[in-house]
N, C-alpha and C positions, 0 to 999 in steps of 0.2 A: 540599437540593442544587439549586443554580441551574444549569440547562442552557441554554446558548446555542448558536445555530446560525449559522455564518458560512461564508464561501467564499473560494476563490482565495488568492493570495499575501498580500493585505492581511489577510484573515481569519486566516491562520496567524501573521502577525507580531503580531497583537493578541490571540492566544489566551492565556487566563489559567487558572489552576488546573490541572486535568488536561485536557490537550489530546488529542483524538482526531483525527488527520489521516487523512482518508478518501480512498482512491484505489482504487476497485473495478476499473477498467480501466487498468492492470493491475498496477501495482507492488506493492500490498499484498495482492494475491492471490498473486503470485509469491513474496513473502517467506515466508509460512507454508508454501507448497509446498516451498520450498528447505529449510526447517527439518525438515519431515517426511521429506525424503529424506536427512537426516543432516548438513546443514550446521551448523556450530557457532555461527557468528555472521555478521552482515552489516555491512559498513562502508558507510555512506551518504556519498556525495560529491556535490559540486555540479557538477563538470566531468569530462569524459573525461580531461583532462590529469592531474587528481588520481588517477584510477583507474590510468592507465598508470604514473604515478610510484610508486604503491604496489606495483604488480606488478614494477616494476624492482627493488625491494628484496626482494620475496618472490614468486618465479615461480610458487609453488603457488596463488596467489590465483586465484579464478574471477571474471571480469568479466562483469556482467550489466547490460543497460540499453539505452537508446534516446535519441534526440534527435528531438522532434516525432513520436514513434511509430516511427521508422526505426531498426533495429539499428545499433549503432556499429561501424564497421570496426575490426577488431582485438580486439573483445570476443568472449568465448566464446559468449555467448547474448544474444538480444534480451530484451525485456521481455514475455515470453510464457509463460504457465503451460503451454500445450500443448507448446511447444518444450522446456521444462524437463522435462516428464513423458516426453518421447520419449527422453531420455538414459537410459543405464544408471544406476540408482540408486547403484551403486558409484562413479560419477564424483564424487559429492558427499560421500560419507561422511567425516566428520571435518574437512572443509575449511572455509575462510573465503571468503565471497563479498564482492565490492565491487559495490554497486548505484548506478547513476546514471540517474535518470529525470527527465522534464521537469515533472512535477506533484507526485506524492507525496513523493519524496525532497526536493525543494526546499521543500515545505511543512514537513516535519519539521525540516529545518535552520533554517528561519525561526522555527518555534515554540520551538525549544530556547533561543532568546534570552530569552524572557519567561515561558513556562509553567513551572509547578512540576514537572510530569511530562508526558512526551509518549508517547502510544501510537499504534501504527499501526492503521488501521481499514479493514475491508472486510467484505463479507458472510460470507466463509468463517470468520472468527474473531469475529464480532460478539457472539455469546452469551457466549463465554468472556471476551471483553474487558469486556463489561458486568458479568459476575460479578466480575471483578477490581476494577472501579471500585466496585461496590456494597460489596465487602468492605472497601475502604479508606475509603469514605465521605467523599470530598472535598467542600468547600463549593461548588465550582464545577467544571463540566465544559464545555469548549468543543469543540463538534463542528464540524469544518472540512471542508467538501466541496471538494476541490481542483480538480475540473473538468478540462476539456480544455486541456492545454498552458499552464495558468495564465491562459488568455485568456477562457474562457466557462464558465458553469455547465454541468454534465453531469447528466442525470437519474439515472444510476446512483449517483452520489455523493450527490446530494440525497436520493434515496429511502433510501439506506443510512443517512444521518444520521437520517432519520425512524424507521428500524428501531431504531437505537440509542436514540432517545428512547422508543420503545415498550418496549424492554428495561429501560431505566433508570427510567422514570416511568409506564409503562402507558398511554402516549398511543396512541390508535387508529392502527393500521397495516394496510394491505391489500396483501399481496404480489402478488395478481393485478393490481391496478391499477398497482402499481409495474412489473411485468413488461410490461404493455401499453404504458406510457409509455416504458420503457427500450428494449424490443426494436425498436420501430418508429422510434426516434429515430436520427438520423444517426451518433451516437457508436457505436451498435451496428451499424447497417447497413453501415458501412465494412468490417466484418469479413466481410460476405457478398458482397463484390465480388471476383471471381476474379483481377482484375489487382492487387489490394492484397495481395501475398504476405506482407508484413510484418505483416499483421493476419489471422492464421489464424482461420477460421470456428469452430474448436473453442474459442477463448479465452472468448467470452461464456458458453459452457456451464459452464465451471469458475467463472468470476467471479461468476455469479449464483446459485450454490449457497449456501444459508445454513448456517452453523454446522458446517462440515466438520471443524474442528480444535478440540481442547479445550485451547487455550492462547492467551494474549494475547502481543503482541509490544511490547516497550518499547524506546524509544531512550534511550541514556545516553552521557555523555561518557567517553572513555578517552584521557586526554592531549589531543592535538589532534584526535582523531578522534571521530566520532559513530557509535556501535555500536547495531545493533538486535539484540535477544536475546529468546528465549522466556521468558515468565513464566507460572507455573501458578497 
């Protein structure tokens, strides 16, 4: 199994084989949380206009997402696991979510054009995702760290890619070193500023937990849409 590590939008566009699109803060921590709360599937869209158009056809859809980290006006929830977890779980049961985010979702949509299979990646589903990959045994795995806003590499995504490499190929990985680099970096520190209310301080606590959920999340096409769904 050839494992490659790339980043940002260009990395997603050139992903080959089985692509793992990694967005720790926060999109692909939110997605498995939503599934655990009872959501059936998530529709991944590039723009807020697409999300609103889908809800016009189906008012029961839940819109979740952000632009540059800021919740989108008219959406039900921002891209925040702690905000999602504050909702009554009954709000999500059996429903479909539409997600629009600035990094992870864009990466998945780009990778769908070339990769054989596209998986969503984060710490909370890393081990289950690696187990799924090892069971299928693809010739190539492309790990893509999406970074901040598609503009710069982010340590949480880079270290999560290293964790995937450890799980897939037993490459050394030190989570304490990862936490030291991630927690003191500005991508985490912005969550600790009281004026940044759209970056709740609880979010990194959830996002940096390893292997909370025992399922992987795969993207697939359903007509004109890209759907994220649980796979065990």
